[in-house]
N, C-alpha and C positions, 0 to 999 in steps of 0.2 A: 137874816136881817141885812139891808143895804146902807143902814146909818150908823151901826156901832163900829167905832174905829179904835177905841182904846178900852182896855180893861185893866183896873187897878185892884189888886187883891192884898187886903190888909191883914187878913187872918193867915195862919200858918197853913199852908197846903202841902201835902206829900206826894199827891198824884193828881194829874189832869186825866180824868176818866174818860172811857171810850166815848168818842163822839163829841167831846165837851164843847168844842167851838166849830164843829164840822158845818161847813157852808156858810160861814160867817163872812160872805164876800168881800165886806168893807173892812174887816177888822185888820188893823195895822201892826198893833203892839199890844203886849200884855206885860204889866209891871208886877213884880212881886215885893212885898215889904219883907219877906223872908225867904229869898231864892235858895239858900243853902239847904232848906227843908225839902225841896222837890226832888223826888227820887225817880219818879216814873211819867212818862207822857204815854198816855194809853192809845190804842188803836184808833186810828182815824181822828185823833184829837183836833188836829188843824187841817184836815183834808178839806180840799176846795177853798181854802183861805187865800184866794189868789192875791189879796192886797197885803197879806202878812209879810212884813220884813221891809217896809219901806215906809218912812214917816213923810206924808205929803205936806205937812205943815212946815216941818224943817227942811224938806227937800233932801234928806239924808237917808241911808240905810238904817234900819232899826235892827240891832244884834240882840237877839234874845239870850242874854248872858246866863238865865237860869239854867240853859242846857249843860253847862260845865258841870253842874252838881248832878245831873240825871244819871241814873244807872242803867234804866231801861226804856228804849224807845220802841213803841209798839208799832205793829203792821200799819202801813198807810197813814202814819202819824202826821207827816207834812205833805203828803201826796198832792200833786198838782191838780187843778181843776181841769178836767178833759173836755170841758165845753159841750156837754149834754149831747154828744154826738151818737150815742149808742141807744138812744130812745127817741121815739116819734112824739113823745110826750112833751108839751111846751108850756102847758099850764096845768096847775094842780090846784085843789081845793082843800085848804087846810081845816076847814071846818066842816067837811064833808060836802058831797054833791047836792044835797039838800039845801045848801046855802050857797047858790051860785054867785052871789053879790061879793062874797069874799074869795079872792083868787090870788094865786102867787105865780108870777111869770119866771120860768127857769131861764137863766142867762145862758146864751149860747156863743161858743167861740169855735173857731175851726181847728184850733190846736191847744195842747195843754198849756196852762199859763201859771205861773208863780213869780213873786217878787221877792223870794227869799235870796238875799245876796251874801250875807255874811252870817256865820254862826261861830261861837267860841271854841276852842279846843275842847273836844268831848273827853275830858280829863277822867271822868268817873264811869263812863258808860261801859257796861258789860255785854249787852246784847242790842242789836239794832234789827228791827223787824223787817218783813218783806215790804217792799214798795215804800219804806219809811220816808225817803226824800225822791220819789220818783218824779222825774222831770223838773227838778229844781235847777232849771238851766242857767239861772243867773248866779248860782252859788260860785264864788271865786276862790274858795279854798276848803280844805278839809284837813283836820288834824285829830289824831285819836291818841288817848292816854293808854297807859300801860295795864289797863284792866279789861280791855275789849277782848271778847271770846268769839263771837259769833256775829256775822252780817248776813242777813236774809236775802232772798232771791230778790231781784230787781231793786234792791235798797236804794242804790244810788244811779240807777239807770237814767240816762240822757242828763247828766250833770256835766254839761258841755263846757262850763267855764273852768273847771278845777284843773290847774296846771300840772300837779304831781300828787302822788299818792305814796306815803309811807306808813307801812302796817307795823304795829308793835309786836314784840315777841310773844305776848300774851295770845294773840289772835290765832285761832285753830281753824275756823271755818268760815269760808266765802261761798254764798250761795248761787245758784244759777243766775246768769244774766245780771249779777249784783252790780256790775260797772259797765254794762253794755252801753257803747255810744257815749262813753265818758271822754273828757277832753284831755286827760293827762298824757304828757310827753315822757314820763318816766314813772316806774313803779318799784318800791323796794319792799320785798317781804322780810318778815321777822323769822325767827327760829322755830316758832311754835306752830307754824301752819301745817295742818294735816289734810285739808280737804279744799279744793278749788273747784267749784261747781261747773256744769256745762255751760259753754258760752259766757263765762263770767265777764270776760274783757271783750266781747264781740264788738267788732266795728269800732274799735278805739283807734282811729286812723292816724292820731297824732303820736301814738306810742312809738318810741324809738330805743327805749332802754329799760331792761328789767334786771 
């Protein structure tokens, strides 16, 4: 949908299911009446939500504060829109090709796009899936709580604006390419780290201190 900008959830929600808001191109914010009850953001829940994270009416970043209560962030949960560059298909038929009067045009951009600028400290998160924040290039900081155990492959690849990384003692595993092309100038590891995947910090050209 190209018109849905705000979602307000008045009931208790413990999980955003797989693909819950996937490709809601215009979605900017989601407000929860009971944010402390949210425990999981499922796979691809906000994938391709290229407007999410910026309130155009206030002209201010929108911070999804409910993330501070989440324990699991699934694969590709906030993955950037990649611009439909991998397919030659530009138009689809939501009601089948037998109804050619009803079409949907796929938006095309030449590079991944994401408006997510700020998130709260991930205080309760235990696991972050592969490509969870892939190409969240505007994200200006990352803070992790003391419950984090695993970070998947490519989870924060191309988070170009993050200035530093401090990992908690609870963190045990960082996946392949997890922070590739990240903007951090310094990285601090905790005492619990057991595995750092291949190319986990590939092309982090600003990195000067570990």
